[in-house]
C-alpha positions, 0 to 999 in steps of 0.5 A, a space after each residue: 519435039 524433034 531433036 533439032 528443036 530440043 537442042 535449040 531450047 537447051 542452047 537458049 536456056 544456057 545463054 539467058 539469065 532468068 532475073 526479075 527486070 528490076 528488084 522491088 527491094 531497094 538497098 538501105 543506101 538507096 536514094 528513095 530511103 534516104 529521102 523518106 527518112 527525114 519525112 518520117 522523123 518530122 511527122 512521127 518522132 517527137 521534136 522539141 522546138 522552143 516551147 512546142 512539141 510536134 508529134 504525128 504532124 500535130 503541134 502541142 503548145 507547152 506553156 513556159 512558166 517558172 517552177 515555183 518552190 514551196 517550203 513547209 515549216 512546222 514548230 510546236 510547243 507545250 503551253 501551260 494554259 488550258 486548251 480552250 484559252 490557247 484556242 481563244 487567244 490564237 483565234 484573235 487574229 488582230 492580236 497576232 502582231 503582239 507576239 509574232 515577230 515578223 507580222 506587222 499588222 492583221 486587219 479583219 474585213 468588216 463586211 467579211 469577217 472570215 477574210 483578213 489582210 496581213 502585212 509582213 515587215 522584217 529585216 533579214 539577209 541584209 535587206 528589208 523584207 515586206 510582203 502582204 496578202 489577203 487570207 481566208 480563215 477556213 472552217 475551224 474545229 473548236 479547240 482543235 484546229 485553225 487553218 487558212 490560205 491566202 487568196 492574193 498576195 504572198 502565196 501561203 497556207 497553214 494550220 494551228 493544231 491544239 492537243 490537250 496535255 492535261 487540264 491546264 496545259 496543251 500542245 500547240 503545233 503551227 505549220 506554215 507553207 509558203 511559196 518562196 518569193 523570187 526576191 529570196 530565191 538566192 537564199 532559199 536554203 537558209 530561209 526555212 531554218 530561219 523562219 522556223 526559228 522565228 516561228 518558235 520565238 513567236 510561240 514562246 511569246 504566244 505562251 506568255 501572252 496566253 498565260 497573261 490572258 488566262 490570269 486576267 480571265 480568272 481574276 
């Protein structure tokens, strides 16, 4: 290369900036990024819209249902009758209204003796409370356990357990679980201790009922 040609090349380099024609990396504030961000949020970020959730472009339906509150009550009492007598008395479902304060009637279905219809009537919290349900007695354990669950009507379930306390006494433990009715939701906090007191009164009356039954059976 001649001196003249070399001089021309140096002059050209001094007056030309070697830069890509257009940068491929756009700044964060570019128009392209701001347009794609809403699209990314729409299809990849979960969004709640009323009762639906959207995720990765797929819509999932979430059923709307009120949260039901369940309460459990457990009471127990020692009764001065043999465990076999206490079990036999409690197994007589149609006799339960004779000693349980708030149960007005129990009717066993003739064609299905494991099913029974229950009615509850009681005045409390300044109102007349009435409920009914159909219950199924589950397989019992003789002299140990009676348990049930409702099939329709007021949702509830429960169990009565019997523990021996010598030859002539036993411990009776009653557990009742129930769904708080919508009518009584405003007094839900007071409902549990109120029902526990009723169940205790019921066991006290049951103790007298079982003792009279025991006396009659031995005469």
